[in-house]
C-alpha positions in Angstrom: -35.5 -65.1 -13.1 -35.5 -61.8 -11.2 -34.1 -58.4 -12.0 -31.0 -59.4 -10.0 -30.3 -62.6 -12.0 -29.5 -63.5 -15.6 -29.8 -66.9 -17.3 -26.7 -68.4 -18.7 -26.3 -71.6 -20.8 -24.1 -74.2 -19.0 -23.1 -77.8 -19.6 -23.4 -80.0 -16.5 -21.2 -83.1 -16.0 -22.5 -85.6 -13.5 -21.6 -89.3 -13.0 -20.0 -89.6 -16.4 -22.8 -88.0 -18.3 -23.2 -84.4 -19.5 -26.2 -82.4 -20.5 -27.0 -78.8 -21.4 -29.2 -76.6 -19.2 -29.8 -73.0 -18.2 -28.4 -71.7 -14.9 -29.2 -68.4 -13.1 -26.3 -66.2 -12.2 -26.3 -63.3 -9.7 -25.8 -60.1 -11.5 -22.7 -58.1 -10.3 -22.5 -54.4 -11.3 -20.7 -51.3 -10.0 -22.5 -48.8 -7.8 -21.0 -45.4 -7.1 -21.8 -43.4 -4.0 -21.6 -39.6 -4.3 -21.6 -37.6 -1.1 -22.4 -33.8 -1.2 -21.5 -33.6 -4.9 -18.2 -35.5 -4.7 -17.4 -39.2 -5.4 -17.1 -41.2 -2.2 -16.8 -44.9 -3.2 -17.5 -47.6 -5.7 -18.7 -51.0 -4.7 -19.5 -54.1 -6.8 -22.9 -55.4 -5.7 -26.1 -57.2 -6.8 -28.6 -54.5 -8.0 -31.5 -53.9 -5.6 -31.9 -52.4 -2.2 -29.4 -49.8 -3.3 -30.7 -47.1 -0.9 -30.5 -49.6 2.0 -26.9 -50.4 0.9 -25.9 -46.7 0.7 -27.5 -46.0 4.1 -25.8 -49.0 5.8 -22.5 -48.1 4.2 -22.6 -44.5 5.5 -23.5 -45.8 9.0 -21.0 -48.7 9.2 -18.2 -46.5 7.9 -18.9 -43.9 10.6 -19.9 -41.1 8.2 -23.3 -40.7 9.8 -24.6 -41.7 13.2 -28.3 -41.6 12.4 -30.5 -41.6 9.3 -31.8 -38.2 10.3 -28.5 -36.7 9.3 -29.2 -37.5 5.6 -31.0 -34.7 3.9 -31.7 -36.5 0.6 -30.7 -39.7 -1.1 -31.5 -40.8 -4.7 -30.7 -43.7 -6.9 -29.8 -42.6 -10.4 -29.1 -44.3 -13.7 -28.4 -43.4 -17.3 -31.4 -45.6 -18.1 -34.9 -45.6 -16.7 -35.0 -47.6 -13.5 -36.9 -48.0 -10.3 -36.5 -45.6 -7.4 -34.2 -48.1 -5.6 -31.9 -49.1 -8.3 -29.4 -47.5 -10.7 -25.7 -47.2 -11.1 -25.2 -44.3 -8.7 -26.6 -43.1 -5.4 -26.3 -39.4 -4.7 -26.4 -38.5 -1.0 -26.6 -35.1 0.6 -26.2 -34.6 4.3 -27.8 -31.8 6.3 -25.6 -28.7 6.4 -24.9 -29.0 10.1 -23.5 -32.5 9.8 -19.7 -32.4 10.2 -17.8 -34.8 7.9 -14.7 -36.3 9.3 -12.0 -36.0 6.6 -10.3 -39.2 7.8 -13.5 -41.1 6.9 -13.5 -39.5 3.5 -9.9 -40.4 3.0 -10.9 -44.0 3.4 -12.3 -43.5 -0.2 -11.9 -46.9 -1.7 -12.8 -49.3 -4.4 -14.7 -52.1 -2.5 -14.7 -55.4 -4.3 -17.6 -57.8 -3.9 -15.4 -60.4 -2.3 -13.5 -58.3 0.2 -14.6 -55.0 1.5 -11.2 -53.9 2.8 -9.0 -54.7 -0.3 -8.9 -51.1 -1.6 -8.4 -49.3 1.7 -5.6 -46.8 1.5 -3.8 -47.9 4.6 -4.2 -50.7 7.2 -4.3 -48.1 9.9 -7.5 -46.6 8.4 -9.5 -49.8 8.4 -10.9 -49.9 11.9 -14.0 -47.9 12.6 -15.1 -47.8 16.2 -18.8 -48.0 17.1 -20.5 -44.8 18.1 -22.0 -46.6 21.1 -20.5 -49.3 23.4 -21.8 -52.8 23.2 -24.2 -53.7 26.0 -22.8 -56.3 28.3 -26.3 -57.2 29.4 -29.3 -58.3 27.5 -30.9 -61.3 25.9 -29.4 -64.8 25.6 -29.8 -67.1 22.6 -30.4 -70.7 23.2 -28.2 -73.3 21.5 -31.3 -75.1 20.1 -32.4 -71.9 18.4 -29.0 -71.3 16.9 -28.9 -74.9 15.5 -32.1 -74.2 13.6 -31.2 -70.8 12.1 -29.3 -72.0 8.9 -32.3 -74.2 7.9 -34.7 -71.3 8.7 -32.5 -69.0 6.5 -32.5 -71.4 3.6 -36.3 -71.9 3.8 -36.8 -68.1 3.9 -34.5 -67.6 0.9 -36.7 -69.8 -1.2 -39.7 -67.6 -0.4 -37.5 -64.5 -1.0 -36.6 -63.4 -4.6 -33.3 -65.4 -4.7 -30.5 -63.7 -6.6 -27.9 -66.4 -6.1 -26.2 -64.0 -3.8 -24.9 -64.5 -0.3 -27.6 -63.9 2.4 -27.4 -62.1 5.7 -30.4 -62.2 8.1 -31.4 -60.7 11.5 -33.2 -62.8 14.1 -34.7 -62.1 17.5 -33.9 -64.2 20.6 -37.2 -66.1 19.8 -36.1 -66.9 16.3 -38.3 -64.4 14.5 -36.8 -63.2 11.2 -36.4 -59.5 11.4 -34.9 -58.9 8.0 -33.1 -60.6 5.1 -30.9 -59.2 2.3 -28.7 -60.9 -0.3 -25.7 -59.7 -2.4 -22.8 -61.1 -4.2 -20.6 -59.5 -1.5 -21.3 -60.7 2.0 -20.2 -57.3 3.4 -22.7 -55.6 1.0 -25.5 -57.9 2.3 -24.7 -56.8 5.8 -24.7 -53.2 4.8 -28.1 -53.6 3.1 -29.5 -55.3 6.1 -28.2 -52.6 8.5 -29.4 -49.9 6.2 -32.8 -51.5 6.0 -33.0 -51.5 9.8 -31.7 -47.9 10.0 -34.3 -46.6 7.6 -36.9 -48.7 9.4 -36.0 -47.0 12.7 -34.8 -50.2 14.5 -31.2 -49.2 15.0 -29.5 -50.1 17.4 -30.2 -53.8 17.2 -29.3 -54.6 20.7 -31.6 -57.6 21.0 -30.8 -59.4 17.7 -28.5 -61.9 16.1 -27.1 -61.6 12.6 -26.4 -64.8 10.6 -24.2 -64.9 7.5 -23.4 -67.7 5.2 -19.8 -68.6 4.7 -16.9 -67.2 6.7 -16.9 -64.3 9.2 -14.2 -61.8 8.3 -13.1 -58.8 10.2 -15.3 -56.3 8.3 -18.5 -58.2 9.1 -17.8 -58.1 12.8 -17.0 -54.4 12.6 -20.2 -53.6 10.7 -22.3 -55.6 13.2 -20.6 -53.8 16.1 -21.4 -50.4 14.5 -25.1 -51.4 14.7 -24.7 -52.7 18.3 -25.7 -56.2 17.2 -24.5 -58.4 20.0 -24.2 -61.8 18.3 -22.8 -62.7 14.9 -23.1 -66.3 13.8 -21.5 -67.7 10.6 -21.7 -71.0 8.9 -18.0 -70.9 8.1 -14.8 -70.0 9.9 -13.9 -66.6 11.5 -10.6 -65.0 10.8 -8.1 -64.3 13.6 -8.8 -60.5 13.2 -12.5 -61.1 13.4 -12.1 -62.9 16.7 -9.8 -60.1 18.0 -12.3 -57.4 17.0 -15.3 -59.3 18.5 -13.4 -59.7 21.8 -12.5 -56.0 21.8 -16.1 -54.9 21.2 -17.6 -57.4 23.6 -19.5 -59.2 20.8 -20.4 -62.9 20.7 -18.9 -64.6 17.7 -20.1 -68.0 16.6 -18.5 -69.9 13.7 -18.8 -73.3 12.0 -22.5 -73.4 12.6 -23.4 -76.7 11.0 -26.0 -79.2 12.1 -26.0 -79.6 15.8 -22.6 -78.1 16.3 -20.9 -74.7 16.5 -17.9 -72.9 18.0 -18.1 -69.8 20.3 -15.0 -67.6 19.8 -16.1 -64.7 22.0 -18.8 -63.8 24.4 -20.0 -67.3 25.3 -22.2 -66.0 28.1 -24.8 -64.9 25.6 -25.4 -68.5 24.5 -27.6 -70.6 26.7 
């Protein structure tokens, strides 16, 4: 059991028999972002990597363009906690950083299952990337893409598993560049992008992001903000995800299972 999981008693029914056992559940708790002394947003997430999450959120929401615009960032809690965990992250931007009020008006409650549910208006959802997607660059072989879900599962077992949904970055050679988990798939992507931003590796023009489950609109948008050219998902994409991928010039792969997948946009990046 890790700090991100809790044991719960369950009764399992299998082939006509039942037995009691203990199961690990991913912890889901609220985290508030405060920007320059004012509340910005609340998200439901798996505790851990909170500073990565806050950094990725600010970047993918278009509030900052670079980690250098952040003056300070601190995780706080009513109880004693580590430096990267709490129930609130307070962020201060450098005085010269102009804040777009339209971005702040997007102030929403972000649920762990759908990052856009609480947005004030549909017209405020789309955030355009600060930089255009490169239409040249590396290609990813189909054989490599076939192997990525298994590689992700194997890496998860070595990772402190929370029971959350994973998101991982890979190079064109199949090297794992980063992995984050969360009960919310969009939070896992924000944590991953925030990690890369704090590590100095944004933009991620030579990488592929892999997510479990379906690929919704917001995952494509967040990936585009970081200039990630390829998004691969184990499940299905939504119609809006495909539309946004085509608009941003991204490669979108869905139904990645076994030796099969579909390419919905940007097929030229797949060898």
